[in-house]
N, C-alpha and C positions, 0 to 999 in steps of 0.2 A: 250577424251579432243580434243579441237580444235587445230590445228596444227598453231604455230607461223610463218611458212613458207609460203610465198604466192605463188600460182601457177600462171603461165603466164595468162594474161588477155585473154578472149575469143576474137576470130577475129583476134589475132595478127599472127597466123600462121594456116595453113590448114594441117592437119594430110594427109599422103598419103593413098590412098584407097589399093594401092598393098601391098604385103609382103615385108619385109626387111630381106633376108637370112643371109646377112652380118651383121646385128645388134645382131644375135644369138651369132656370133664370138665374137663381141665386148663385150657382157655381160661376157662371159667366161673368156676373157682377163681382164675384169674390176675386176672380182672376184679375180684374182690372185693379183692384186694391194691392195687389201683391207685387212688390218691387223686387229687383234682383237681391237686395240685401236682405229683405223679409224672407224670401225664399232660401237663400242658403243658411239662414239662422233657424228657420223651422227644420231644414235638412240635418243640422247638427242636433236639435232637440229630439227630432222623432228617430235619429240614428239611422238615417238612409245609408246604404251602402254606397262604396266609392262610385261604382259603376252606374248607379241610379242617379247619383248627384250629377256625373259628368252629362249623362243623358239629358237631365233637365237643364243644365247649363247651355248645353249645345243645341237644344231645340229651338225651332223658329218661334214658337210662342211657349216659352218655358213656364209661364204662370199657369197656362191651362193644363200643361202636362203634370204640373206640381198638384193642381186640385184634382186631377184624375187620380194621381197616386195616393192622395191624401183619402179620397173617397174609397179607395181599393183596400187601404190599410185601416180603415174604421176610423180615421182621425175627424172626418166629418160625416154625417149621417142626417137623412131628413128629417130625423127627430131629435138629434143630438149634436150640437157643434161645441160642446163645452171643453173638449181637449184643444181644440184650436184656440178658442176664446182665452182659456187659461195660459196657453202658450205665448200668445200675444201679449198678456198682461205681464208675464214675467220677463218678456223682453223689453219691458218698459214702454210698450206701443199702447198705452191705454185708449189714445185717440182712435187708432186703427180698429182696437178692439171693440170701441163702441160703435163703430161704422158697420162692423161685420154683424154684430148683433142685430142693428137696425135692419141691414138687408135681409137677415134670417127671418126677423119678424114680418117684414114686408112681405116676403113671398111664401112662407109658411105660416099656417095659423098658429096663433099665439099659444093656444091651449096645449099644442102638441110638441111645442119647443120645449127642451130640457137644456138649461144651460150649465147646470151643475148638479152633483149629486151629494147629499150632505155625508160627510165621513169619508168622501173618496176623492180626495183631491190629487190630481196627477203630481208626480216627484219630479219637479222641473227646475232643480237647483243649477241655475246657469253656470255658476263657478267651476263646476266640474268639467264642462266641455268649451266653454268660451270666456269671453270677458265680461264681467258684470261690474257695473259700477263706473261712474264717471271719474272719480279719482284714479282708479287702476288704469283706464284707458289713457288718461292724461300722462300718467308715467310711463307707460309704454311708448306713447309717441315721442317722449324726450330721450328714453333710454334704449328704445330700440326693441325689435321683434326677435326671438330667438326660437328656432325649430330644430329639435334634437332627433336623432335617430330613434331614441328611446321613447320619444313622445306618442301617445296614442293618435290615431287618425282624428278623433274628435278634437283633441287639443290642437293639432295642426290645423284642422278645418276652421276652428275658432280664430286662430291667428290670420289665416288667409282672408276670412271674412272682414277682420278688422282692417287688413291692408285694402281690401277692396272698398271698404267704407271710407278710409282715408282718401283714396284717389276720388271717390266721388264727391267727398266733402272738400277737397283740395286742402287736405291737412298733410303737412310733410312728416315722415317717419325718418328719425335719424339714420336707423342702422337696421338692416335685416341680417341675423346670423343663421346660417345654414351648418349644422353640426352634425357632419356624417349622414346627411339625410337625402343627399341628391343621388338619384338613380341614373339618369341620363339627360342629356341637353341636346336640343335640336339645333344643329349648326346653322340652319337656313333661318328659322323664325326666332330662335333664341329662347323657346319656351322650355322650361325646366320642370322635368317630371321628378317627382319626389318618390321615395322608395315605399312610401305608404299609398302611392297610386294617385294622389293628388297633383294637380297642376299648377305651376308657378308662372303666371304671364307677366310680361314687363309691367313695371308699375311707375306711374308719373309721380308717386309721393315719396319714393325711395331717394336718399342721399348716398348712402354707403351700403356695401354689401360685402360681409364677411364670410369666407368659406374655410371650413375645416373638413380635410378627408383623410380617411385611413387607407385609401388605395391610391395608386398611381393616378394622377390626373393626365389623360392623354391629350395630344395635341388638338384632336377634334373637340374634346371636351372643353378646353380652354377658349377655343375659337367660338363655340356655342355660347360660354358665358359672356365673352367679349360682345357677342351679338346682342344678348339679353340686356348688358349694361347700355348698349349703344340706344337700345329701344326704351329704356328707362330715362325718360328725358331729363330728369333733374339728378341723376346718378352723377356724383363727383368722384368717387373712390371705388374700387374693387380690392378687397384684402385677402389674401391667402394667408393661413395659419397651419402649420405643422403638414404641409402638403409636399408630396413629391412632384414637382412640375417638369415640363419639358424645358430643355435649356434654350430653346428659341421657338418662335412662332412665325410662320411665313407672313412677310409684311403684307402682302397682297390680300390676306385673310382679315387683317385688323381693320374694322370699321373705321372709315374717315371721320365719323363723328366724335369719336373718342379724342382724336387729335384736336379737333376744332373746338371741343368743349374742355380740352385739358384735363381729361380723366386719368387719375393715377392709378396704376395697377402695381400692387405693392405685395412683396413676400419677405417678410422680417427685415432683414438690413438691405433688401434689394428691390428695385422696380424695373419694370418693364419698359424698355426704351422702345415707344410705339413706332418710331420711324425705322428703327433697325431689327425689331422683333427680338431683342436681345436683352438678357437680364443685366443690369447695372447696379452698382453700389448706390444706396438710398440715403441721401443727405449730405450736405457740404461738409459738416462737421466730421461725419465718419470718414469722408473721402481725405480730408486734410490730416486726420489721425493715421490713417494708413499710409500717407505719403511719408510722414515723420518716422513712423515706427515700423513700416515695411509691410510688405504684401505676404501673406502666408497661405499656402495651398497644401492641404494635408489628404492623405489617402482617405480619412475617415469622413472628409467634407462631403455634402451632397453636390451633385453635378452642378447644379444653379450656382453654388457658390464659387466653383471652379470658374465657370463661365463668366461670372461676374468679376472675379479677380484678374482673369485674362483681358477681360475689356477694359478694365481700368487700365492695366499695363499698356495696352494699345492706344488708349486716349492719353495717357501721359506721353507716349512717344509723339503723337499728333502734336500735343501741346507743348512738347520739349519740357515736361516738367519731370525733375529728377525723383527717383524713388531710391531711398536708403538701401533697402533690402528686400530680396525676394526668398522666401524660405519655402523648400519643397520638401515636404516630410512624408517619405515613404511612397511617393506618388508617381515617381518616374517609371515609364514602362520601357522605353528606348530613346537612343538618341542618334540622330543621322550623321553619317561619318563625314559628309562633305559640307553640308549647310550648317550642321550644329542644331538643327532643329530638335526640340525635346517632345516627345509624344507622351502624354500622361497616361496612367492607367485607365482614366476616364474615358479615353480616346481623343481628348481635346489636345491641341497642338500649342507649342510655346515657342515662339521664333526669338532669335537673338534681339535684345532691345538696346537701344541707344541712350536710355536713361537710366539703367540699373546701375549702381555702384557696388553692390555687393550681392553674393548668393550663397544661402546656406543650404546644405543638402544633408537629409538624414536618411539613410538606407536601411532596410531589414533583409536585404540580400548582400552577397558578395559583390563588391565592385571590381569587375575584372580590369586587367590592363587595357584592353581594347574600350570598354565603357569610360573609363578613365580619361584616355586619349581623346574620345569624343565630347566629353564634358569639358575638356580644356579648349576643344574647338569651339564650342558654344561660347565659352568666356572670351576667347580671342575675337569673335565676331560681334560680342557687346561691347561697343566702343569705350564706354566710359567705366566698364567694370574693373574694380581695383582689387577685389579679394573673392576668392572662392573658399568656403569653409565647408569642411566635412565634419559632421557630429555622429558619433555613435555608428560608424561605417567600418566595414572590413575591406580596407583598401589594399591593393598590390604595394609590395614592399619597394618597388622601384617602377620608374617609367622610363622606356627607351628616350634617351636626350634628343635624338633626331626626331621624334614624334611629338615633341613639344613645340606648338606655333610660336615663332620668333617675336610675334606681336606681344606675347605675355612679358618676354624680358625686356622689351624695349619700353613697354608701359609700367615696368617694375609691378606687375601684379603678383599678388601673394596667394598661395594655395596652402590652406592651413588645415590641420586636422586635430580633433579633439580638444576643442576649446583653446586653440591656439598654441598646444604644447609643442606641436611638430609643424615644420613647414617643408614644402618640396622644394628642393634646390633646383631651380629650372635649367640650370647649366648642366648638372651631372644627373638629374633625374633621380635623385635619392632624397629620402627623408632625414631631417636634421631637427635639433632641438631649436625651437623658434625664439625662445626667451633667452636673451644673454645672461640674465640674472640666474637662470636655472643652470646654465653651463657653468658660470663662475662658481656656483654653490657645489656643484659636483665636483669641481677641480679642487675647491677649499677643502671639502669633506674628504675628497681622494676616494670615493666608493662609487662605483658603477654596479647596479644590480639587474640581473636579467632573471625573470621568474617564468615558470611554466605558464603561468595564467596571464602573463603580458601578451597583448595582440602582437602578431609578427611585426608589424610597422615600429612598435615600441622597441622590439629587441633589435631591429636592424638599425634603429636610431641610436641605441647604445653602443652597438658595435661600430657604427660609423664615428661616434665621438672617440672610441678607443682608438681607431685608426688615425684620425685627426690627431690625437694627442701623441701618437707614435711619431707622425710627421713633424709636429712642432716640438718634440722631444720635452713632452709635459708629463712628469710622473703622476701615476695614478697608484694610490696607495693598495686599493683592494677591488676585486672583482668578485661579486656573489652570483653564484650560479644556483638557483632555487629549483630543483626538479626538472631541469630544462635539458640536460645533457642526453643525447640519444645515443651515440657511439664516439669512440676516441680512435684516431689513425694509430696503428701500430708503430710505424716508423717516424713519420714526422711529427706526431703528437697532435695532429689538428683534430679539434673538437667539433662535432656535428651536433647541432641542437634539435630538439624535436620539432622545431618549426622550419627545419631544412636549412638554416643559416650556419655558416662555418665560422668557427673562432680559431684563429691561427695563434702560435706563441707569439708572446708580445714582449719586446725589449724594455719596456718601461713598467710592467706590472711588478709590484713588491709582494703581494699576498693574493691568494685566490681562496675562497671560502665556498664549499661544495656541500649542498643539501641533496640527498637522493631519496626517492621513494621505492627504489628497488635495491636488491642486495648488489653491493658492490663486489664483483668477483675478483679473484686473484690477477687474472689476465687485465681486467678493466683497471685495477689498482696500478699495475706495471705501466699501462699506457699513459695514465694520468701522471705517474711520476716523470715519464718521459717528457711529457708537455711541460712540466715544471722545469725540467733539466734545460730545454730549449728556450725558456724565458729567462734571458740573461741576468734580470735583476730581482728575480723571484726570491724571497727570503723564507717564505712560509706557506704551507698548504694546510688548509684547516678543513676537516669533514665534521658536518654538524647534522645530527640525527640521522646517521648513516649505519647500515648494517655491513660491516668491513670484515675482510678476511683476517684471521688471527696472526697470521704471519705472512711474510713475502720472501722469497728466495732471494738470498743476499747476492747472488750472481745477477739477478735482474734488475737490482737497483742501480740506476745510473750513478758512476763514480762523481759526476759533476755536482750532485747532491750533498755529498761528504764534503768535498773540497770548498764548497760554498756555505758549508754549515747550515743547509735548509732545514727547517724544522717541519716535520709532518705530523700533525696534531689532530687528535680527535676528541669531541664531547667537550667544547668549550675549554680546551687546553688541558684537561685533566690527564689525558695520557698521549704519549708521543711514540713514533715508530722508532726503534733503534736501528739506525740504518747500517750499523756494522753487523747485527744479529738478524735484522729482518723481523723483529718481534716488537710486540707494544708493551711499553713500561710506563709507569707513573710519572708524570711530568711536574717537575718543580721541586726542589730542596724543601721548601717550607711544607709542602704537601706531604712529603716522605717523613719529615719530622713528626707532623701530626698523626700520621699512621702508626708511627713508631710507638708514640704515647698513647693514643687512644684506641689503637687496635685496627686490624685489617679484617674487613667484612666481605665475605662472598655469599651472595643470595642466588637463589634458584633463577630468579627472574632477570638477573643481570645479563647484559650482552656478553657473548663469549669472549669479545675483546678485552671487556672490562675483568672478567675472571682470570683471563690469560695476564693482564697486566699486573694483578695482584699477586698471582702466583710467581711471576718472574721477580717482582719487588722482593717477595720472601726469599727466593734464591740468592738475589743480589745482597740482601742484608745479611743473609748467613756467610757469604763470601766476605763480607766486610766486618763481621762479627759485630752488628749492631742489634741490641735486644729489640724484641717486639712484644708489647705487653699482652696482646691478646689476638687470636684468631677465631673469628665467629663464622660458623658455617650454619646459614639461615635457610628455613622452608624447604627441607629434605633436599639440599642440593648435593646430597652424598649419594651415588648410585649404590657403590659397594666398596668393601675394605678388605685387602688381602690380609686374611688372618696370620700368615708367616711373615711376610715383608712389612707388613704396616702401611702399604701404599693406599692412599684413598684416591677413589676414582670418582670424579664429579659426573653429574648427568649431562653436563656439556661434553664430556669425554676427555677433559683436561685431567692431568695426573698432579696429585699433592703428594710431594715426597716429605719424609720427616725432615724437621728443622731444628738445628742446633741452637737457634735464638729465641725460639718461642717460649713464653712464661706461662701461658694459660690458653685453653682451647673451650670455646662455647659452643654446644650444639644446640640451635634454636627451633622450635616448631618442626621437629621431625615427625611425620605421622607415625611411624612405629619403627623402633630401634630393636632389631631382632638380637638374639643372643648371639648369633654369628659376627653380626655388625659391632656389637659393643666389645666383642673379643678382638676384633680387628683395630677398633680404635684404641684399645688399651695396649695392644701391641704398638701402634703408632706412637702413642705417649711414651712407651717404653723405648723407643728409638729416637724420640726427640729428648735429648739429654737434659734440658733445663726446664722442661714442662713441670710445673708445680700442682697444676689442679686441671681436671677435665669435669666440666659442668654441663649438665643435661638441663634444658628450659622448656617447658610445655612439651615434654616428648613423652610418649607411651613406651616405657622401658620394660624389659623381662624382671620377674621377680627375683630372680637369682642367676648369678654366673658360676658355671663349674669352677671351683677353687682351683683346681689343676690346670686351668686354662688361662689363669691371670699371671701374668710375667711376675716373677718373684722380685725383681728389682723395684717395682713400684712400691711395695711395702718398706723397702729399706731405703726408699728415696722420700718416704713419707709423703707420696703423691696422694691428693684428695680427689675422690671421684664422687661428685655431688649432683643431687638431683632436686628439683623444684626450688630454686632461690636458696639452696643450703639448708633445707629441712632434713634432708635424707643423705646419707653418704653409703657408699658401698664397702662392706667390710671385707677387705682384700685377702684376709685369710679365710673367711667363711664363705665369701662369694654371695652374701645377702645383704639386703638394704636395712639400715637402720637408722634410728634418730640421730641426726647430725648435731643437732644444738645440745651441748653440755647442760644448759639451764633448763631446758625442757625435761632433759633425763632427770635431773635433780628434782624438779617440781613432781613428777611422775612418783618417784621414790619416797619422797617425803609425805605425800598424800596417800602412798600405796595403793592407788587406784589406776587402771587403765580403762579407757572408754573407746569403744568401736562402734562408729555410726555407719549408717547404710550408705551416706553420701561420700564417705571416706573413700579415695582412690585406693586400688588394690594394694599398691606399694606402701600406703600408709599404714593400712591394717597389717600387712606383712612386717612392717618395721615395730608395731605394737606388739605383735606375737612374737617377734624375736626378742624384744626387751622382756617379754612375759616369761619365755622359756629359758632365756640365758641371763638369769638375775646375777647380779654382781654379789660377790661373797662380801659380807660385812655390811651391806646395806639393809635398810629396812625392806622386809620382803614386801612382794605385792600382794596384797590380800583380797582386793576387791575388783570385780570384773563388771563393767557395764556394757551391754549390748543393746544400743539405741536403734531399732528397726533393722540390724543388721543379722538378726537370727534367721536362718533359711531353713534349717532342719537338723537331723541327728544323723550320726554315722553308724550305718548298720553293722559295720565291721569292729566297732570297738567304742569304748565310752568317751566320745568327743562330740562337740558340737560344730555344725556346718555353718559358715557365714555366707552372706549373700554374694561374695567374691569368689566363694569356691574354697577358700582357705579353712583350716580346721583350727578349733580352740580345743587344745589338749587338756587334760586333767592336771591340776597342779596341787602338790600336797599343801602349799601356803594358802590355798584359796578358802577364805572364811565367808565371803559374801558373793553372790551371783544375782545380778539384776537383769532381767530380760524384759525389755520394752518392745512389743510386737508392733508390726503396722496396724493401724486403725482397722478394726472389723475383722481381723483374721480369727479364723476357728482353728485351734490346735487339734491335730488328729490324736487317735488313740495311741499310735506308734510313736508320734513325736512327743507326747507327754510322757510315755513310757520311757522313752530314751532321755529326755530331761531328768527324769527321776534316778534313771540309772547312773547318769553322770554324776549327780549329786551324791549319790550313795558312795562313789568310788573317789570322791574328793573328801578326805578323811576328817579335815579341819572345818568343813563347811558348816556354818551356823545358820544362815538365813538365805533362802531362795525367794525372790521376788519375781513375780511375772504379771505384766500390766497389759491392759487394752486388748485383751483376747478373750476367747471363750474355750475354756477346757472341757474335755470330754466328762460324762458323769463317772463318778468314782467307783461305782458297783464293777465297773469293767477293769478297773485296775487294782491289783494287789501288791502293794509294796510297803517296806519299812524304812522311814527316813532316819530312824533313829532319834538323835538329838536336834536334827535340822528342822527348823522352822519354816514352813513354806507359806507364802501370803499370795493370794490371787486377787487381783483388783480389776474388775472389768473397765472401768473408766479412768483409772488414775486417780481415785477420788476414794479417801478414807472411809467414807460412810458406805460404800459399796465393796468393802474388803471382806474377804473370807480367809480363815486360817484353818491349816490343816492340822487336826488334832484327832488322835485315836482313830486314824483311818478314815475320818469323815471330815468334811468341811464345816466350819461353824462360824456365825458372825461374830461381831465384836462383843456381843452379849452371851455368847457360848450356846446359842440356839443352832442345832443341827439343820443343815439345809436339806430340805425334803426334795423327793424327785418331782412332786408337781411345783414345788418353788423353783426348782431348777428349770423345768419346762417354761416357766413364765419368766425366767431370766433370759432364756434362749430368745424368746419372741421380742422381749425388750431390746436385748442387745442387737438383734438384727435390724430392728426397726430404727435404733438409734445411729447405726452406722451403715445406713441403707445406701447412700451414696458412695462407699469407699469401694476401692478396687477389688477388695476380697469378697464382698457381698455382691458385687455385680457378677463376679466371675462364678460364684456360687449358684446364683439364679440362672445364669447362662447354661451352666452344666445340667440343672435340673430340666431347663426347657428343652435342652438337646436330648436328654435321656427320655423325656415325654414323647418327643417327635419320633424317636426310634421305636 
């Protein structure tokens, strides 16, 4: 490392060429003045390397060696000792500094001595390396010295220098803290070597030493540290913080001086028992708390903690002091079959204890039957043990009764699971409900629940309770099986659960509720019915959230169910299985009345069983001649309809037959009703004698139906075929959609105007056109047509306009005014404008033609005669920019003719105004494409 001490600058002095015999005498006298403390401080200031410092300290005459190195390094010179003098003064050794200067003046001619050089004082700020100032030193004496791994060698050397000074001056230092800085410790001498290379020898000034390590402290290292403590005469305490220590120390390696001086070796809550070489709990108050609250050993605890807890347990046994509880948290490795000795995962052993009252075990692995028996053996050999508790454990569902030690029964020991919910019956070896109040609550509520998510032990407890209830002839109202059934026996009806446990038919059960997460096949359904038939008091079988078969063969349904009037119900009682017919029907007369009044709904997403129940209800109501207000078929649930027979086939595969009791049919949210489908539905309505109305809601319908395909009886029965909340109806004579609301029709006739907008559905545009072409005699004729964004083009085959829906606006003799409002930014082509003018010429009574928001082609290209028709062109739907067609030319409102150059300006203005419109973007894209080609 580079020295922080500056040498005299070149040229400030000229060294003598001759020898200096008196300088040798000066060096000898100087060595006599240098104490060990001064030498170490000078080493720090002059930044000597560690190896050199150790060489000087270990030399027989370190002072002479120091003087030699100072000369070699230029810190003293026959003509200049200013660096040494200034260093001594910075060390507050003014007296020593004066003595050295006098020696130098005595042996070297005064005129050749240079004590200092103006403007070039050495940079010797002591606070950077060592301790400067009495107040700071006093504070360190009281609070202690700390050496960290991150400290520089100079910092550590300064601290060690202070420690040596304290020893020399017989000043005590309360504490030395070594934070991750120890490299090794000599087990023989106790000398500590730091990672920086410096050595720490035993000190008579130290009272306490604290050690923090980030690596494991080996047995050899801890023995060396104990040796260091024994050689530090005033040391009272050795403290380890955040260290991984060996669980024991050989007693023969522990210095006897530590015991005679009663030195404490402490690690957190634990201290080293110097006579036994083992770690023990530190502090009587902590020990008393453990006695009352219990001993806990966890898998995650450090080894030293395991050993301390086991030692406390051993000492308690010796002192015959009771320990309330021992908690073993995921730390058991194995248990001996004969002795009951428990080996922990740390390798330590736990012997049966005569002072333990209770043991709590938490396991993260399955507790096998063999392991369970061995744990019971441990409890039996712990004489005062009253309770064995398992928490969060996967236990065997039973234990062979002959393997349970008799001592447990004679002592009335309790073996409990899951916070006391269940206990092991030591006579039978099976688990039961531990709390009598819980048992009484189950009996009073009459409900036993077994879920797929329950541990096997809980399922076994519930089955045992059911068995006990059978023996005691106590009724249980309901058994709930939640996704836990694996299979059902075909003959005996025995149910095997997914846990492997079996459920036999019960003579006391009144009701069973089943929830399944898989499809219940027909075969499984029949077997469950067999189970119910063999449970003598069973009155109801309920399926909740199950995918059931839509029917069951009647010959497979046990007759006992019908004779006992057993109800087989699905989905919270909405549907029941008709045991005579083997089909699902709607359950409950009140429900049926509501459906008759409010209507029956069949949705595509409804389970098949629900759809089948609704169709069966419709059939039964027809047999009873009970009217149904409405049948709703929702979300495209119709697959197809037979055009001849009128039978409706649903997507579920079920068949909907015509009904004699239906009043109304609604088809909701059908993606697309084809012409064939609507003809089939009209046939279905025809065969359903009392249907008065067929309504389509949110459906895409064909614009027309061939008149010859519409059953003739619909018109005679005055059946209404309505679309979109009654706005439009199907004209059964013409097969076309018209406006259904009479008030709307009257309004259109009174105003004499129809409006067709771009956003109108096709069926609405078609209804308007139908009203336009089939005008009622005697009504005010429709004389005005407004096309709002719906103009698409002209028909090349005849004088008609094409709408955006593809429909055509034919010419009409009564038309007097035509308004075309195009989409923003549209540029009308020559062909389109010619077609519009041709259409206007064929409408004999047309007086006004208005065209807005578009750019028309230049009139030189078009030769036409509009006769008396007035044409008005407005670029922006603004009267100030309107042009009138007069004498074959466009004129403004003052009669000025639009010139070609003015028209070109209009084109630029128009295109800029509508720059962001769809039409202008498309125009620019085409130009770019053409330019690329």
